[in-house]
VOGU-229539 format. One record per residue (C-alpha): residue in one letter; chain; x, y, z. Coordinates in steps of 0.02 Angstrom, whole numbers. Example, Ala and Ser with C-alpha at 12.3 -4.5 7.8 and 13.67 -1.06 7.14 Angstrom:
<pts>
+---+---+--------+--------+--------+
: r : c :      u :      v :      w :
+---+---+--------+--------+--------+
: a : A :    615 :   -225 :    390 :
: s : A :    684 :    -53 :    357 :
+---+---+--------+--------+--------+
</pts>
This chain:
<pts>
+---+---+--------+--------+--------+
: r : c :      u :      v :      w :
+---+---+--------+--------+--------+
: x : A :    189 :   1682 :   1080 :
: x : A :    179 :   1495 :   1089 :
: x : A :    249 :   1403 :   1240 :
: x : A :    404 :   1299 :   1211 :
: x : A :    374 :   1118 :   1163 :
: x : A :    484 :    967 :   1188 :
: x : A :    608 :    947 :   1045 :
: x : A :    687 :    781 :   1004 :
: x : A :    777 :    698 :    860 :
: x : A :    714 :    528 :    919 :
: x : A :    548 :    446 :    876 :
: x : A :    402 :    502 :    987 :
: x : A :    380 :    324 :   1054 :
: x : A :    542 :    344 :   1153 :
: x : A :    476 :    492 :   1252 :
: x : A :    385 :    465 :   1417 :
: x : A :    208 :    531 :   1409 :
: x : A :     60 :    545 :   1526 :
: x : A :    -81 :    420 :   1505 :
: x : A :   -189 :    468 :   1356 :
: x : A :   -374 :    506 :   1371 :
: x : A :   -481 :    431 :   1234 :
: x : A :   -667 :    456 :   1205 :
: x : A :   -766 :    326 :   1105 :
: x : A :   -937 :    373 :   1034 :
: x : A :  -1057 :    245 :    960 :
: x : A :  -1244 :    218 :    976 :
: x : A :  -1224 :     29 :    967 :
: x : A :  -1195 :    -40 :   1145 :
: x : A :  -1121 :   -202 :   1076 :
: x : A :   -986 :   -105 :    983 :
: x : A :   -943 :     -2 :   1136 :
: x : A :   -931 :   -159 :   1243 :
: x : A :   -818 :   -243 :   1115 :
: x : A :   -702 :    -92 :   1104 :
: x : A :   -701 :    -71 :   1293 :
: x : A :   -652 :   -253 :   1323 :
: x : A :   -511 :   -240 :   1197 :
: x : A :   -441 :    -75 :   1257 :
: x : A :   -453 :   -105 :   1444 :
: x : A :   -360 :   -269 :   1423 :
: x : A :   -231 :   -204 :   1298 :
: x : A :   -201 :    -32 :   1373 :
: x : A :   -245 :    -40 :   1559 :
: x : A :   -160 :    128 :   1598 :
: x : A :   -259 :    229 :   1470 :
: x : A :   -402 :    342 :   1527 :
: x : A :   -551 :    279 :   1425 :
: x : A :   -729 :    345 :   1412 :
: x : A :   -874 :    268 :   1314 :
: x : A :  -1035 :    360 :   1269 :
: x : A :  -1183 :    323 :   1157 :
: x : A :  -1222 :    489 :   1073 :
: x : A :  -1149 :    651 :   1010 :
: x : A :  -1233 :    750 :   1147 :
: x : A :  -1156 :    640 :   1282 :
: x : A :   -987 :    658 :   1197 :
: x : A :   -996 :    848 :   1201 :
: x : A :  -1043 :    847 :   1386 :
: x : A :   -900 :    727 :   1421 :
: x : A :   -766 :    827 :   1330 :
: x : A :   -825 :    988 :   1412 :
: x : A :   -799 :    908 :   1583 :
: x : A :   -614 :    871 :   1558 :
: x : A :   -487 :    871 :   1415 :
: x : A :   -484 :    731 :   1286 :
: x : A :   -333 :    685 :   1179 :
: x : A :   -417 :    575 :   1047 :
: x : A :   -599 :    554 :    998 :
: x : A :   -659 :    401 :    901 :
: x : A :   -835 :    419 :    832 :
: x : A :   -958 :    317 :    729 :
: x : A :  -1038 :    407 :    581 :
: x : A :  -1215 :    333 :    589 :
: x : A :  -1298 :    399 :    747 :
: x : A :  -1472 :    471 :    775 :
: x : A :  -1497 :    654 :    823 :
: x : A :  -1315 :    700 :    791 :
: x : A :  -1213 :    602 :    663 :
: x : A :  -1025 :    583 :    670 :
: x : A :   -990 :    719 :    541 :
: x : A :  -1086 :    847 :    644 :
: x : A :  -1000 :    792 :    805 :
: x : A :   -825 :    800 :    730 :
: x : A :   -863 :    971 :    655 :
: x : A :   -906 :   1030 :    831 :
: x : A :   -743 :    956 :    897 :
: x : A :   -640 :   1038 :    759 :
: x : A :   -720 :   1207 :    794 :
: x : A :   -711 :   1199 :    983 :
: x : A :   -568 :   1079 :   1024 :
: x : A :   -451 :   1081 :    873 :
: x : A :   -308 :   1010 :    975 :
: x : A :   -396 :    841 :    984 :
: x : A :   -357 :    702 :    860 :
: x : A :   -518 :    654 :    770 :
: x : A :   -545 :    476 :    708 :
: x : A :   -694 :    389 :    628 :
: x : A :   -737 :    207 :    665 :
: x : A :   -885 :    162 :    557 :
: x : A :   -961 :     45 :    430 :
: x : A :   -979 :    107 :    251 :
: x : A :  -1080 :    266 :    233 :
: x : A :  -1160 :    363 :     92 :
: x : A :  -1045 :    470 :    -17 :
: x : A :  -1131 :    626 :     49 :
: x : A :  -1092 :    581 :    230 :
: x : A :   -914 :    530 :    186 :
: x : A :   -875 :    696 :    103 :
: x : A :   -953 :    794 :    244 :
: x : A :   -834 :    701 :    359 :
: x : A :   -674 :    713 :    255 :
: x : A :   -636 :    895 :    303 :
: x : A :   -655 :    862 :    490 :
: x : A :   -588 :    686 :    518 :
: x : A :   -403 :    647 :    528 :
: x : A :   -421 :    461 :    492 :
: x : A :   -553 :    333 :    444 :
: x : A :   -556 :    161 :    525 :
: x : A :   -684 :     33 :    467 :
: x : A :   -798 :    -91 :    555 :
: x : A :   -767 :   -231 :    586 :
: x : A :   -591 :   -186 :    642 :
: x : A :   -435 :   -290 :    665 :
: x : A :   -386 :   -272 :    850 :
: x : A :   -197 :   -256 :    829 :
: x : A :   -211 :   -128 :    689 :
: x : A :   -344 :    -32 :    785 :
: x : A :   -234 :    -21 :    940 :
: x : A :    -83 :     31 :    836 :
: x : A :   -181 :    174 :    757 :
: x : A :   -237 :    238 :    926 :
: x : A :    -62 :    225 :    999 :
: x : A :     13 :    319 :    853 :
: x : A :   -118 :    456 :    870 :
: x : A :    -69 :    483 :   1050 :
: x : A :    119 :    466 :   1029 :
: x : A :    118 :    603 :    898 :
: x : A :     87 :    725 :   1040 :
: x : A :    272 :    706 :   1084 :
: x : A :    308 :    810 :    928 :
: x : A :    198 :    953 :    987 :
: x : A :    177 :    963 :   1175 :
: x : A :     94 :   1134 :   1169 :
: x : A :    -98 :   1123 :   1152 :
: x : A :    -98 :   1291 :   1062 :
: x : A :     16 :   1223 :    927 :
: x : A :    -87 :   1064 :    912 :
: x : A :   -241 :   1173 :    892 :
: x : A :   -151 :   1272 :    756 :
: x : A :   -123 :   1111 :    659 :
: x : A :   -291 :   1031 :    701 :
: x : A :   -401 :   1179 :    654 :
: x : A :   -433 :   1106 :    482 :
: x : A :   -375 :    972 :    360 :
: x : A :   -363 :   1102 :    223 :
: x : A :   -202 :   1181 :    160 :
: x : A :   -177 :   1324 :     39 :
: x : A :   -136 :   1296 :   -144 :
: x : A :   -101 :   1421 :   -283 :
: x : A :   -247 :   1466 :   -398 :
: x : A :   -145 :   1405 :   -548 :
: x : A :   -164 :   1224 :   -490 :
: x : A :   -350 :   1246 :   -458 :
: x : A :   -373 :   1305 :   -636 :
: x : A :   -272 :   1160 :   -707 :
: x : A :   -367 :   1029 :   -606 :
: x : A :   -535 :   1103 :   -653 :
: x : A :   -491 :   1106 :   -837 :
: x : A :   -417 :    930 :   -838 :
: x : A :   -561 :    849 :   -744 :
: x : A :   -691 :    930 :   -857 :
: x : A :   -609 :    858 :  -1012 :
: x : A :   -676 :    682 :  -1051 :
: x : A :   -514 :    637 :  -1140 :
: x : A :   -401 :    674 :   -991 :
: x : A :   -302 :    521 :   -936 :
: x : A :   -249 :    461 :   -764 :
: x : A :    -67 :    506 :   -793 :
: x : A :   -111 :    685 :   -840 :
: x : A :   -214 :    713 :   -683 :
: x : A :    -81 :    630 :   -576 :
: x : A :     53 :    745 :   -647 :
: x : A :    -49 :    899 :   -598 :
: x : A :    -83 :    830 :   -424 :
: x : A :    101 :    789 :   -397 :
: x : A :    147 :    970 :   -433 :
: x : A :     49 :   1028 :   -281 :
: x : A :     99 :    988 :   -102 :
: x : A :    -70 :   1019 :    -22 :
: x : A :   -174 :    925 :   -149 :
: x : A :    -53 :    778 :   -151 :
: x : A :    -63 :    763 :     38 :
: x : A :   -252 :    770 :     36 :
: x : A :   -275 :    643 :   -103 :
: x : A :   -147 :    517 :    -37 :
: x : A :   -216 :    536 :    139 :
: x : A :   -391 :    497 :     80 :
: x : A :   -351 :    349 :    -31 :
: x : A :   -233 :    276 :    101 :
: x : A :   -369 :    273 :    234 :
: x : A :   -449 :    107 :    275 :
: x : A :   -619 :    182 :    241 :
: x : A :   -603 :    158 :     53 :
: x : A :   -561 :    -26 :     75 :
: x : A :   -399 :    -33 :    -22 :
: x : A :   -303 :   -190 :     29 :
: x : A :   -133 :   -105 :     20 :
: x : A :    -78 :     75 :     38 :
: x : A :    -68 :    190 :   -112 :
: x : A :     92 :    292 :   -114 :
: x : A :     77 :    392 :   -276 :
: x : A :    -44 :    517 :   -348 :
: x : A :    -63 :    409 :   -504 :
: x : A :   -112 :    260 :   -397 :
: x : A :   -235 :    369 :   -302 :
: x : A :   -316 :    435 :   -461 :
: x : A :   -325 :    262 :   -538 :
: x : A :   -407 :    190 :   -383 :
: x : A :   -524 :    332 :   -335 :
: x : A :   -576 :    382 :   -510 :
: x : A :   -602 :    556 :   -579 :
: x : A :   -769 :    592 :   -497 :
: x : A :   -708 :    553 :   -323 :
: x : A :   -549 :    653 :   -354 :
: x : A :   -656 :    799 :   -411 :
: x : A :   -763 :    786 :   -254 :
: x : A :   -610 :    783 :   -142 :
: x : A :   -530 :    931 :   -229 :
: x : A :   -682 :   1042 :   -231 :
: x : A :   -761 :    994 :    -63 :
: x : A :   -598 :   1019 :     30 :
: x : A :   -580 :   1196 :    -41 :
: x : A :   -392 :   1185 :    -34 :
: x : A :   -364 :   1327 :   -155 :
: x : A :   -447 :   1477 :    -79 :
: x : A :   -496 :   1466 :    105 :
: x : A :   -323 :   1448 :    180 :
: x : A :   -212 :   1560 :     76 :
: x : A :   -117 :   1681 :    192 :
: x : A :   -224 :   1834 :    228 :
: x : A :    -79 :   1943 :    174 :
: x : A :     83 :   1906 :     82 :
: x : A :    218 :   1837 :    196 :
: x : A :    382 :   1919 :    154 :
: x : A :    509 :   1787 :    106 :
: x : A :    378 :   1650 :     79 :
: x : A :    317 :   1585 :    -90 :
: x : A :    201 :   1437 :   -112 :
: x : A :    265 :   1409 :   -289 :
: x : A :    446 :   1408 :   -230 :
: x : A :    402 :   1290 :    -89 :
: x : A :    319 :   1169 :   -210 :
: x : A :    461 :   1175 :   -335 :
: x : A :    585 :   1137 :   -195 :
: x : A :    474 :    994 :   -136 :
: x : A :    462 :    918 :   -308 :
: x : A :    650 :    927 :   -335 :
: x : A :    680 :    851 :   -164 :
: x : A :    556 :    712 :   -204 :
: x : A :    637 :    669 :   -369 :
: x : A :    812 :    666 :   -295 :
: x : A :    759 :    565 :   -142 :
: x : A :    681 :    436 :   -257 :
: x : A :    840 :    427 :   -361 :
: x : A :    948 :    410 :   -204 :
: x : A :    846 :    256 :   -155 :
: x : A :    833 :    186 :   -331 :
: x : A :    813 :     -2 :   -333 :
: x : A :    777 :    -17 :   -147 :
: x : A :    587 :    -27 :   -154 :
: x : A :    575 :    131 :    -48 :
: x : A :    564 :    252 :   -194 :
: x : A :    378 :    292 :   -187 :
: x : A :    380 :    331 :     -1 :
: x : A :    539 :    433 :    -25 :
: x : A :    453 :    533 :   -163 :
: x : A :    301 :    563 :    -52 :
: x : A :    407 :    616 :     97 :
: x : A :    515 :    728 :    -12 :
: x : A :    364 :    811 :    -87 :
: x : A :    285 :    843 :     84 :
: x : A :    439 :    875 :    190 :
: x : A :    407 :   1063 :    204 :
: x : A :    219 :   1051 :    229 :
: x : A :    245 :   1127 :    402 :
: x : A :    306 :   1288 :    320 :
: x : A :    147 :   1292 :    216 :
: x : A :     40 :   1270 :    371 :
: x : A :    131 :   1404 :    471 :
: x : A :    119 :   1528 :    327 :
: x : A :    -68 :   1495 :    312 :
: x : A :   -114 :   1494 :    497 :
: x : A :     23 :   1593 :    584 :
: x : A :     81 :   1718 :    451 :
: x : A :    146 :   1844 :    578 :
: x : A :    258 :   1713 :    659 :
: x : A :    312 :   1651 :    489 :
: x : A :    358 :   1827 :    434 :
: x : A :    460 :   1855 :    593 :
: x : A :    555 :   1694 :    560 :
: x : A :    603 :   1751 :    386 :
: x : A :    649 :   1925 :    448 :
: x : A :    761 :   1856 :    585 :
: x : A :    841 :   1733 :    465 :
: x : A :    883 :   1873 :    344 :
: x : A :    948 :   1987 :    481 :
: x : A :   1059 :   1858 :    566 :
: x : A :   1096 :   1732 :    426 :
: x : A :   1042 :   1595 :    547 :
: x : A :    955 :   1438 :    487 :
: x : A :    765 :   1449 :    482 :
: x : A :    747 :   1297 :    593 :
: x : A :    851 :   1378 :    730 :
: x : A :    744 :   1534 :    724 :
: x : A :    583 :   1432 :    724 :
: x : A :    640 :   1332 :    874 :
: x : A :    683 :   1490 :    968 :
: x : A :    514 :   1570 :    930 :
: x : A :    398 :   1418 :    936 :
: x : A :    490 :   1285 :   1034 :
: x : A :    476 :   1173 :    880 :
: x : A :    517 :   1186 :    694 :
: x : A :    413 :   1170 :    537 :
: x : A :    479 :    991 :    526 :
: x : A :    387 :    936 :    685 :
: x : A :    232 :   1036 :    638 :
: x : A :    224 :    952 :    468 :
: x : A :    259 :    779 :    539 :
: x : A :    120 :    801 :    667 :
: x : A :     -4 :    850 :    532 :
: x : A :     42 :    702 :    422 :
: x : A :     40 :    588 :    574 :
: x : A :   -137 :    629 :    625 :
: x : A :   -186 :    604 :    444 :
: x : A :   -119 :    426 :    458 :
: x : A :     20 :    432 :    329 :
: x : A :    155 :    298 :    338 :
: x : A :    272 :    305 :    488 :
: x : A :    425 :    311 :    373 :
: x : A :    356 :    467 :    289 :
: x : A :    315 :    550 :    455 :
: x : A :    489 :    513 :    521 :
: x : A :    573 :    580 :    364 :
: x : A :    475 :    743 :    376 :
: x : A :    514 :    761 :    562 :
: x : A :    700 :    733 :    541 :
: x : A :    743 :    815 :    376 :
: x : A :    850 :    950 :    459 :
: x : A :    946 :    833 :    576 :
: x : A :   1126 :    779 :    560 :
: x : A :   1154 :    623 :    456 :
: x : A :   1221 :    522 :    603 :
: x : A :   1066 :    567 :    707 :
: x : A :    947 :    508 :    572 :
: x : A :    993 :    330 :    525 :
: x : A :   1126 :    196 :    526 :
: x : A :   1082 :    146 :    347 :
: x : A :   1023 :    233 :    190 :
: x : A :    836 :    244 :    220 :
: x : A :    696 :    365 :    175 :
: x : A :    737 :    489 :    313 :
: x : A :    919 :    502 :    264 :
: x : A :    878 :    512 :     78 :
: x : A :    756 :    655 :    106 :
: x : A :    877 :    749 :    219 :
: x : A :   1016 :    736 :     90 :
: x : A :    901 :    781 :    -55 :
: x : A :    829 :    930 :     38 :
: x : A :   1002 :   1008 :     52 :
: x : A :   1077 :    956 :   -114 :
: x : A :    935 :   1023 :   -223 :
: x : A :    963 :   1194 :   -145 :
: x : A :   1152 :   1184 :   -158 :
: x : A :   1226 :   1040 :   -260 :
: x : A :   1400 :   1102 :   -212 :
: x : A :   1368 :   1091 :    -25 :
: x : A :   1541 :   1052 :     47 :
: x : A :   1592 :    892 :    131 :
: x : A :   1603 :    903 :    320 :
: x : A :   1621 :    800 :    476 :
: x : A :   1513 :    731 :    615 :
: x : A :   1510 :    889 :    721 :
: x : A :   1474 :   1016 :    584 :
: x : A :   1312 :   1108 :    548 :
: x : A :   1203 :    995 :    438 :
: x : A :   1131 :   1149 :    353 :
: x : A :   1303 :   1195 :    285 :
: x : A :   1387 :   1029 :    247 :
: x : A :   1367 :    845 :    206 :
: x : A :   1436 :    722 :    333 :
: x : A :   1541 :    619 :    213 :
: x : A :   1616 :    517 :    355 :
: x : A :   1443 :    453 :    399 :
: x : A :   1407 :    413 :    217 :
: x : A :   1573 :    321 :    209 :
: x : A :   1521 :    217 :    358 :
: x : A :   1364 :    170 :    260 :
: x : A :   1469 :    129 :    106 :
: x : A :   1377 :    255 :     -2 :
: x : A :   1502 :    400 :     -5 :
: x : A :   1553 :    352 :   -182 :
: x : A :   1376 :    394 :   -240 :
: x : A :   1378 :    573 :   -176 :
: x : A :   1446 :    648 :   -337 :
: x : A :   1310 :    564 :   -441 :
: x : A :   1179 :    636 :   -322 :
: x : A :   1257 :    808 :   -342 :
: x : A :   1244 :    791 :   -530 :
: x : A :   1060 :    744 :   -521 :
: x : A :   1031 :    894 :   -407 :
: x : A :   1116 :   1010 :   -533 :
: x : A :   1005 :    946 :   -673 :
: x : A :    850 :    968 :   -565 :
: x : A :    903 :   1144 :   -520 :
: x : A :    937 :   1193 :   -700 :
: x : A :    795 :   1098 :   -780 :
+---+---+--------+--------+--------+
</pts>
């Protein structure tokens, strides 16, 4: 059984943590000197190591634990893809980042399954520091190295064969349009996460983040999408080894899509709709990961929930020390998705008053998550179980309580449609 991890409804940056240990790997001494000057000045309390080859990096990480590794791709003897594959296989609890100039497509797609994020040279110092700080602070969601290893074992997530067949057929048809491919991608939690993660990375040089599958397809193009889909092997390698009683990937995806649509409607006209859709679609990605990589634990959670009628998140916290919400948020965080999305995923089972003092993405996803399952969920108060009621008093304080009935009606249509 996994050791208990710290549980908090507050952002990880508010939790006191030990100094992080970062390992930088690059065969160019000038790059290492530049990074070292920046980081030792900006983060004097961090434990930093700098080495010039993959072999040195392996010896260094075997000497003492490392939290985050940042590696170049172009190195003699052992390139970055090979090094990060070793790290994933032997130290899956480590966050794996790439800092590199543009590489060949072959090297990029060898690296995609083993790297959590891509950062490009030359880098902007403030953005570079922020990425490293976020990578470390995410550990506050999962204190237990065994749980971090469970998440970090691979970037791949299971998807139902039905989606694989649809993607294959669509991408082999020369008349398939962007919107058609995007619609298929948006129906699948795992594939959506993978595609948006990839196109949002700095490595592909997009000046602003892509938030939607259609934007990702339009920017990457069909051939790159095909390479991502097939090279990542999302559809076969990580399906649960045996059926998990009470768990259905199709049901999970349908719930995610309904949540995404309602969350977007809740935030209509605010400019936050795309991120709300993404967060709603991915909010239960932690359940998917647990079913794929810890099916026995997942089955016990469902069994205990059925036996006691307790909320799944309470059972998960009792068994794991965390819930699927933190597990999913950690995964999306090390992939470099937007902070607002990570926060919404982490907090989607919290009480309204603990989430936000205004109607934002986190609150919209939390409300949508509950309403799509039960549009008639009763009104409650501040101290009541958020799984069984809507805190109308909090909504009244935000001056949005008069919109609740319209949200219920949208949820009914999504449920019936």
